[in-house]
C-alpha positions as CSV (number, residue, x, y, z in Angstrom):
1,M,8.0,-0.4,-17.6
2,T,7.9,0.2,-13.8
3,I,5.9,2.9,-12.1
4,F,9.1,4.6,-11.2
5,E,10.4,4.5,-14.8
6,Q,7.1,5.8,-16.1
7,E,7.1,8.7,-13.7
8,K,10.7,9.5,-14.6
9,S,9.9,9.3,-18.3
10,L,6.9,11.6,-17.9
11,L,9.1,14.2,-16.0
12,E,11.8,14.0,-18.7
13,G,9.1,14.4,-21.3
14,L,7.8,17.5,-19.4
15,V,11.2,19.0,-19.4
16,R,11.6,18.4,-23.2
17,N,8.1,19.9,-23.8
18,D,7.0,16.5,-25.2
19,S,3.3,16.9,-25.9
20,D,2.5,13.2,-25.3
21,A,4.1,13.4,-21.8
22,I,2.3,16.6,-20.9
23,E,-1.0,15.3,-22.2
24,T,-0.6,12.1,-20.2
25,I,0.1,14.1,-17.0
26,Y,-3.0,16.2,-17.7
27,K,-5.2,13.2,-18.4
28,E,-4.1,11.3,-15.4
29,N,-4.3,14.2,-12.9
30,F,-6.7,17.0,-13.9
31,S,-9.9,15.3,-12.9
32,T,-8.7,14.9,-9.3
33,I,-7.8,18.6,-9.1
34,L,-11.1,19.6,-10.7
35,G,-13.0,17.6,-8.1
36,F,-11.0,19.1,-5.2
37,I,-11.5,22.7,-6.4
38,L,-15.2,22.3,-7.2
39,K,-15.7,20.9,-3.6
40,N,-13.9,23.9,-2.2
41,N,-15.8,26.9,-3.6
42,G,-14.2,26.9,-7.0
43,Y,-15.2,26.7,-10.7
44,P,-13.8,24.7,-13.6
45,E,-11.9,27.8,-14.8
46,D,-10.3,28.0,-11.4
47,A,-9.3,24.4,-11.6
48,R,-7.7,24.9,-15.1
49,D,-5.7,27.9,-13.8
50,I,-4.5,26.2,-10.7
51,F,-3.6,23.0,-12.5
52,Q,-1.7,25.1,-15.1
53,E,0.2,26.8,-12.3
54,S,1.1,23.5,-10.7
55,M,2.3,22.2,-14.0
56,I,4.6,25.2,-14.2
57,V,5.9,24.5,-10.7
58,L,6.5,20.9,-11.6
59,Y,8.2,21.9,-14.8
60,E,10.5,24.3,-13.1
61,K,11.4,21.8,-10.4
62,A,12.0,19.0,-12.9
63,K,14.4,21.2,-14.8
64,S,16.5,21.6,-11.7
65,S,19.3,18.9,-11.4
66,S,18.9,18.9,-7.6
67,F,15.2,17.9,-7.8
68,T,14.3,14.4,-6.8
69,L,10.6,13.4,-6.9
70,S,10.0,11.4,-3.7
71,C,6.4,10.6,-4.5
72,Q,4.2,10.0,-7.5
73,I,3.5,12.9,-9.8
74,K,-0.2,12.9,-8.9
75,T,0.6,13.3,-5.2
76,Y,3.0,16.1,-5.9
77,L,0.5,17.9,-8.2
78,Y,-2.3,17.5,-5.7
79,S,-0.2,19.0,-2.9
80,V,0.9,22.0,-5.0
81,C,-2.7,22.6,-6.3
82,R,-4.1,22.4,-2.8
83,R,-1.7,24.9,-1.5
84,L,-2.2,27.3,-4.4
85,W,-6.0,27.0,-4.2
86,L,-6.0,27.7,-0.4
87,K,-3.8,30.7,-0.9
88,R,-6.1,32.0,-3.6
89,L,-9.2,31.5,-1.4
90,Q,-7.5,33.4,1.4
91,K,-6.6,36.3,-0.9
92,S,-10.2,36.6,-2.2
93,N,-11.6,36.3,1.3
94,R,-13.5,33.1,0.4
95,Y,-11.5,31.0,2.8
96,Y,-12.7,30.8,6.3
97,P,-10.6,28.4,8.3
98,S,-12.6,26.4,10.8
99,Y,-12.1,23.5,13.0
100,E,-13.7,21.2,10.5
101,L,-11.4,22.4,7.7
102,A,-8.4,22.1,10.0
103,E,-9.2,18.5,10.7
104,E,-9.6,17.9,7.0
105,M,-6.3,19.5,6.3
106,V,-4.6,17.3,8.8
107,A,-6.3,14.3,7.3
108,V,-5.0,15.3,3.8
109,D,-1.5,15.6,5.1
110,E,-1.7,12.2,6.8
111,E,-3.2,10.8,3.6
112,L,-0.3,12.3,1.6
113,E,2.2,10.6,4.0
114,W,0.3,7.4,3.6
115,H,0.4,7.6,-0.2
116,E,4.1,8.3,-0.1
117,K,4.6,5.3,2.2
118,Q,2.5,3.1,-0.2
119,N,4.6,4.4,-3.1
120,D,7.8,3.5,-1.4
121,D,6.5,0.0,-0.5
122,F,5.4,-0.6,-4.1
123,L,8.9,0.4,-5.3
124,L,10.4,-2.1,-2.8
125,L,8.0,-4.8,-4.0
126,E,8.9,-4.1,-7.6
127,D,12.6,-4.3,-6.8
128,A,12.0,-7.6,-4.9
129,L,10.1,-9.0,-7.8
130,S,12.9,-8.1,-10.2
131,K,15.3,-10.0,-7.9
132,L,13.1,-13.1,-7.7
133,G,14.2,-14.6,-10.9
134,E,12.5,-16.9,-13.4
135,P,10.1,-18.7,-13.6
136,C,8.8,-17.3,-10.3
137,K,8.6,-13.7,-11.6
138,S,6.6,-14.7,-14.7
139,L,4.4,-17.1,-12.8
140,L,3.4,-14.5,-10.2
141,E,2.8,-11.9,-13.0
142,A,0.7,-14.4,-14.9
143,F,-1.5,-15.0,-11.8
144,Y,-1.7,-11.5,-10.2
145,I,-1.3,-9.1,-13.1
146,Q,-2.5,-11.1,-16.2
147,R,-5.2,-12.8,-14.0
148,K,-4.6,-16.2,-15.6
149,T,-6.2,-19.2,-14.0
150,M,-4.2,-22.1,-12.5
151,P,-5.0,-24.5,-15.4
152,E,-3.8,-21.8,-17.9
153,I,-0.6,-21.3,-15.8
154,A,-0.1,-25.0,-15.7
155,A,-0.4,-25.2,-19.5
156,D,1.8,-22.2,-20.1
157,F,4.6,-23.2,-17.7
158,G,4.5,-27.0,-18.4
159,Y,3.3,-28.2,-15.0
160,T,1.4,-31.5,-15.0
161,N,-1.7,-30.0,-13.5
162,A,-3.2,-26.9,-11.8
163,E,-2.3,-28.2,-8.3
164,N,1.4,-28.4,-9.2
165,A,1.2,-24.8,-10.5
166,K,-0.6,-23.7,-7.3
167,T,2.2,-25.3,-5.2
168,Q,4.9,-23.6,-7.3
169,K,3.0,-20.2,-7.0
170,Y,3.0,-20.6,-3.2
171,K,6.7,-21.4,-3.1
172,C,7.4,-18.3,-5.3
173,L,5.3,-16.1,-3.0
174,V,7.3,-17.3,0.0
175,R,10.6,-16.4,-1.7
176,L,9.2,-13.0,-2.8
177,K,8.1,-12.3,0.8
178,K,11.6,-13.2,2.1
179,I,13.3,-10.9,-0.4
180,F,10.8,-8.0,0.2
181,F,10.9,-8.1,4.0
182,A,14.7,-8.4,4.0
183,Q,14.8,-5.1,2.0
184,Y,12.0,-3.6,4.1
185,K,14.0,-4.1,7.3
186,N,17.1,-2.5,5.7
187,V,15.1,0.6,4.7
188,D,13.6,1.2,8.2
């Protein structure tokens, strides 16, 4: 299952109140929010409250037919939690904007854009990989994802030796790059 499909499945599960989906979202994202809030004048209870509020925001958005998640769930939740926490700090007079914090906020916004760009690039790469065809797709997955050695790949794919498998992997990478960059040019 692709990252995009997993994220979509989690959102659909959230809308259906599927406890497994909700638990997965919590497990994958709460620790990041806890760390952020603890570093910014908060307590664990605050993190639980803020995270719960952000889950409600995500739930309400996911129920809307017009909502399209344009980044990963973790990026969206982090952004919502950050805004909610800064508002809460302002209301309780514990938030004192300074030049340092302003620089940090700009960096976070730039980081968010970077993560969204990375996410888009991964989706393009995933699409290019699906268009690559066999045996190239399986060969590249065996090497890069399953971390198999060249001798193992040679045995699995029926190549006479590891050098032949290595040559084929190179050819597959060249094809993948062509497909990816052709798509990349069309997006920009």
